[in-house]
C-alpha positions as CSV (number, residue, x, y, z in Angstrom):
1,M,156.0,-7.3,135.1
2,L,156.1,-3.8,134.5
3,L,153.4,-1.7,135.5
4,A,152.2,0.2,132.7
5,T,150.8,3.4,133.8
6,N,149.4,6.0,131.7
7,N,149.9,8.7,134.1
8,F,151.4,11.7,132.4
9,L,152.6,13.2,135.6
10,L,155.1,10.5,136.2
11,P,158.3,10.8,134.2
12,N,159.4,7.9,132.1
13,G,162.8,7.2,130.5
14,T,162.2,9.3,127.5
15,F,161.6,12.3,129.6
16,F,165.2,12.4,130.8
17,A,166.5,11.8,127.3
18,E,164.3,14.7,126.0
19,I,165.7,17.0,128.8
20,I,169.2,16.1,127.9
21,A,168.5,16.7,124.2
22,F,166.9,20.0,125.0
23,L,169.9,21.1,127.1
24,I,172.3,20.1,124.3
25,V,170.2,22.0,121.7
26,L,170.1,25.0,124.2
27,F,173.9,24.8,124.6
28,V,174.5,24.6,120.9
29,L,172.2,27.6,120.3
30,W,173.8,29.5,123.1
31,K,177.4,28.7,122.0
32,W,177.2,28.9,118.2
33,I,173.9,30.2,116.9
34,L,173.1,33.0,119.4
35,P,176.4,34.9,119.1
36,P,176.2,35.5,115.4
37,V,172.5,36.4,115.7
38,V,173.3,38.8,118.5
39,K,176.2,40.2,116.5
40,M,173.9,40.7,113.5
41,M,171.3,42.4,115.7
42,D,174.0,44.7,117.2
43,E,175.3,45.6,113.7
44,R,171.7,46.2,112.5
45,K,171.1,48.3,115.7
46,E,174.2,50.3,115.0
47,Q,173.3,50.7,111.3
48,I,169.8,52.0,112.3
49,R,171.3,54.3,114.9
50,S,173.8,55.6,112.3
51,S,170.9,56.1,109.8
52,I,168.9,58.0,112.4
53,E,171.9,60.2,113.2
54,S,172.6,60.8,109.5
55,A,168.9,61.6,109.0
56,T,168.9,64.0,111.9
57,T,172.1,65.7,110.6
58,Q,170.6,65.9,107.1
59,K,167.4,67.3,108.5
60,A,169.4,70.0,110.4
61,E,171.4,70.8,107.3
62,A,168.1,70.9,105.3
63,E,166.7,73.4,107.8
64,V,169.9,75.5,107.5
65,Y,169.6,75.4,103.7
66,K,165.9,76.2,103.9
67,A,166.7,79.2,106.2
68,E,169.4,80.3,103.8
69,A,167.1,79.9,100.8
70,Q,164.4,81.9,102.6
71,A,166.9,84.6,103.5
72,S,168.0,84.7,99.8
73,I,164.4,84.9,98.7
74,D,163.7,87.7,101.2
75,T,166.8,89.6,100.0
76,A,165.8,89.1,96.4
77,K,162.3,90.4,97.2
78,A,163.7,93.4,99.0
79,E,166.1,94.1,96.1
80,A,163.1,93.8,93.6
81,R,161.1,96.2,95.7
82,T,164.1,98.6,95.7
83,I,164.5,98.3,91.9
84,V,160.7,98.8,91.4
85,A,160.8,101.9,93.7
86,K,163.8,103.3,91.8
87,A,162.2,102.6,88.4
88,N,159.0,104.4,89.6
89,A,161.1,107.3,90.8
90,V,163.0,107.4,87.5
91,A,159.6,107.2,85.6
92,A,158.2,110.0,87.7
93,Q,161.4,112.1,87.1
94,L,161.2,111.4,83.4
95,K,157.6,112.3,83.4
96,E,158.3,115.6,85.2
97,E,161.2,116.4,82.9
98,G,159.0,115.7,79.9
99,R,156.3,117.9,81.4
100,Q,158.8,120.6,82.1
101,R,160.2,120.4,78.5
102,G,156.7,120.6,77.2
103,Q,156.0,123.6,79.3
104,D,159.3,125.2,78.2
105,E,158.5,124.6,74.6
106,Y,155.0,126.0,75.1
107,D,156.4,129.1,76.8
108,R,159.0,129.5,73.9
109,L,156.2,129.1,71.3
110,V,154.0,131.6,73.1
111,A,156.9,134.1,73.4
112,L,157.7,133.6,69.7
113,A,154.1,134.1,68.8
114,Q,153.9,137.2,70.9
115,N,157.1,138.5,69.3
116,D,155.6,137.8,65.9
117,I,152.4,139.6,66.9
118,Q,154.4,142.6,68.2
119,Q,156.4,142.8,65.0
120,A,153.3,142.5,62.9
121,K,151.6,145.2,65.0
122,N,154.6,147.5,64.7
123,K,154.7,146.9,61.0
124,A,151.0,147.6,60.6
125,V,151.4,150.8,62.8
126,E,154.3,151.9,60.6
127,E,152.3,151.3,57.4
128,V,149.3,153.1,58.8
129,Q,151.5,156.0,59.9
130,K,153.1,156.1,56.5
131,E,149.7,156.0,54.7
132,F,148.3,158.5,57.1
133,G,151.2,160.9,56.5
134,Q,150.7,160.6,52.7
135,L,147.0,161.2,53.1
136,V,147.7,164.3,55.2
137,I,150.1,165.7,52.6
138,L,147.6,165.0,49.8
139,A,144.9,166.7,51.8
140,A,147.1,169.6,52.6
141,E,148.1,170.0,48.9
142,K,144.5,170.0,47.8
143,I,143.6,172.5,50.5
144,I,146.5,174.8,49.8
145,G,146.4,174.2,46.2
146,E,150.1,173.9,45.7
147,E,152.6,171.2,46.0
148,L,154.4,171.0,49.2
149,D,157.9,169.7,50.0
150,I,156.9,166.1,50.6
151,K,160.2,165.1,52.3
152,K,160.2,168.0,54.7
153,H,156.5,167.8,55.6
154,E,156.6,164.0,55.9
155,R,159.3,164.3,58.5
156,I,157.2,166.9,60.4
157,I,154.1,164.7,60.2
158,N,155.9,161.6,61.3
159,E,157.3,163.5,64.3
160,A,153.7,164.6,65.1
161,I,152.4,161.0,64.7
162,D,155.2,159.6,66.9
163,A,154.5,162.1,69.6
164,T,150.8,161.3,69.4
165,S,151.3,157.5,69.5
166,K,153.8,157.8,72.4
167,G,151.2,159.8,74.3
168,M,148.6,157.0,73.6
169,G,150.8,154.0,74.2
């Protein structure tokens, strides 16, 4: 009679069969399943490493492009400031030229007006001298009572008036 024991610490016949089955499954896993899995893991690891290197390279390139873009922006800003400064200088120059042209035109108009005034003054003095000469002759005729030689006396009177006006002016 077999002693049936329910002691789990004592191995029975199935225990050895289970160990053999486990070792066979372990061998099959190690021989045929594990190599493709390890190969796929290595490929995936290489793909991840390649992606990281690519990302690092792209990040470095992006930094270079960013630096170039910033340099371009800085250059454009500097050029814009230069253009604005030149435009302001041109505007100031044009303003000064306009002011100078206005001043020149003002000076020309003042000189022209002074010339017109001088001509009008000279004309008025001539008319006054002429009328004064005629009045003197008329007065002298009345005083003397006879007609004088107008042309001769007018010349003498004009010379006297010229001498007088030169002495005043």
